C-alpha positions in Angstrom: 23.3 0.4 30.0 25.7 0.3 27.1 29.3 -1.0 27.5 32.1 0.1 25.2 34.6 -2.6 24.0 38.1 -1.4 23.1 40.6 -4.2 23.6 43.9 -3.0 25.1 45.7 -4.8 22.3 44.3 -2.4 19.7 45.5 1.2 19.0 43.4 3.7 20.9 40.4 5.2 19.0 41.0 8.7 17.8 37.6 10.0 18.9 34.5 8.9 20.7 34.6 5.6 18.8 34.4 2.0 20.0 35.4 -1.3 18.4 32.3 -2.8 19.8 29.2 -2.0 22.0 27.3 -4.3 24.3 23.8 -3.3 25.4 20.9 -5.1 27.1 17.4 -5.1 25.7 15.5 -8.4 25.8 18.9 -10.0 25.8 22.5 -8.9 25.6 23.7 -7.9 22.1 27.1 -6.9 20.8 27.5 -4.8 17.7 31.1 -4.8 16.4 32.3 -1.9 14.3 34.0 -2.4 10.9 37.3 -4.1 11.4 40.3 -3.8 9.1 43.7 -5.5 8.6 45.6 -3.3 11.1 47.8 -4.9 13.7 48.0 -3.9 17.4 51.1 -1.8 16.6 49.1 0.2 14.0 50.8 -1.3 11.0 48.8 -2.7 8.1 49.2 -6.4 7.4 51.1 -7.1 4.2 48.9 -8.4 1.3 45.2 -9.3 1.0 45.4 -12.7 2.7 47.3 -11.3 5.7 44.9 -8.4 5.9 41.9 -10.7 5.9 43.4 -12.9 8.5 44.3 -9.9 10.7 40.7 -8.5 10.3 39.3 -11.8 11.5 41.7 -11.9 14.4 40.6 -8.3 15.3 36.9 -9.3 15.1 37.5 -12.3 17.4 39.4 -10.2 19.9 36.5 -7.8 20.2 34.1 -10.7 20.5 36.1 -12.3 23.2 36.7 -9.0 25.1 33.0 -8.6 25.3 32.5 -12.1 26.8 31.1 -13.7 23.7 32.3 -16.7 21.6 32.2 -17.5 17.8 29.0 -19.5 18.3 27.2 -16.3 19.4 27.8 -14.6 16.1 24.6 -14.3 14.1 25.7 -12.3 11.0 28.9 -11.0 9.5 29.0 -8.6 6.5 32.3 -8.5 4.6 33.4 -5.9 2.1 36.7 -6.1 0.1 38.1 -3.5 -2.2 41.0 -3.4 -4.6 42.8 -0.1 -5.0 42.7 1.3 -8.5 
């Protein structure tokens, strides 16, 4: 059975969307959606460093909410963009 992870400290999703999903197959697995530098009040962190820090905090919050810890992370893909 899949379990949706939407931390209460995050803005509510606008659709049928989850910050993370936990499911059982041979073992329990958490897939975390793409995180951005948005604070719990919905504002965007100011500047690249602050946004990257906030993104990592958001990632860790979803991880913790699902009952996982940093040592359980297998892979992280990071994309950065610079507006034109």
